[in-house]
N, C-alpha and C positions, 0 to 999 in steps of 0.2 A: 513796531520801531520804524526809525527811516533810514538811510543809510546817510553821510553828508551828500555827495552829489546828489540825491533827491531832491533837496530843496534849492539848488541850485537852478535858476532861474535856465539857464542854458538848455540843461539835461533836460529840463521840463517839454522847451521846447521844441528840442529833437524829438522825442518824443513825438509829437505832431507828426514832425516829417517823417517819420519814421512810418507811420497809418496812413499818409497820404501815399507815400512812393507807394508800399506792397497793394493798399488801391488802384496804382494805376497801372499797376505793372502785370494785375488778374486780368484786363485788358487785353494784356497785348499777344499775339499770336500765339501757337503750344510750341512754332518752330523755335519759339526764340526764351522757348524757356531754363535753357542752358546758356541764353546767349544775352542780350542786350539784359534786358528782368534781373538774371542770376545779379550779375556785376552790377545796378541800380542795387536792388537788395543786398548786396557786400557794402558797397560800399557807402552808406545812409545808414545803415548799423556800424560800421564802424566809426559816425559823427559820431552818435550816443556812444559808442564802449571807448572811442578817448578821453572823450567829455570824464565818463567816471572813471575810468584807469589812470587820468591824472591826477585826479581831483584826491584819489587811495597814495601822491606818490608825496614822500615827505621833503623833497627840494623845492623850491620853487622851480627849475632849471628844469625840472622834468616836468611840470605842470606845464609849462611853456611849450616845451616840446611836444606834447600830450594834444595842447590850443591848437599848432599848428597844423597836426597830424590831422583832426578833427576837421583845421579847417580847411584841405586840402581833399578832403575826401569830401568836402561839404562840396567845394567846386568840382568836384569830379560826377556829384548827384547834377550840380545842376550842369554842366556840361552832357550830361549822355541825354536827360530831358531833350535838350535840344535834338541831339541826335536822333530820338525816339520823333518827335514832331517830326525830321527831318523825313523821316521814312514812314510818316502813317500811322506808327502804331498809337499816338495822343494827338489831339488835335489843340491846335494856337492856343484859344480859352484853357481849355486844361494845364497847359503847362505852366501856362502867365497865374494862374489860381494853386498851382506850389511853388512856383518861385515867389510869391506874394512871403510864403513860409520860411523858404531859404532865405531871401533878405533878413525878417527877421531874426530868425537863425545867428547867421550873420551877424548881425548889426550887434547884437549882445555877447559871440563872440567873441565880437573886436571887441569888446568893453570889456569881456574878460581878461582877453589875453593881455588891455594898457593895464587891468586892476596889478594882476600882476608882472605885469614887468616891473610897476610903480615900486612893487619891492622888492625891485633886486638894487633902484641906488640908495 
């Protein structure tokens, strides 16, 4: 059995991003366990969770609201990865690799958002 959100390409891509971010933070210094690494994990989980939760809402406006929250969390992940690079926790190449996935999630999420917005018209 598959829930509706599991069929969404945007949710599937967000799962890939979750895995990538979790792999990245494994190499963070131990003193960051409850700092930046924890915040990154929470933010990336929030992307996938908001997509799933929004898909379960009945009103289109609610669905759109959860898309916006997922997008905000996605940008939080992108910003935190830049900070992680600035602090020397990840190198530029690894950051760029993850940013490719962030860009894919952003592109599909924006498409989903635009689809929902059209339903309001």
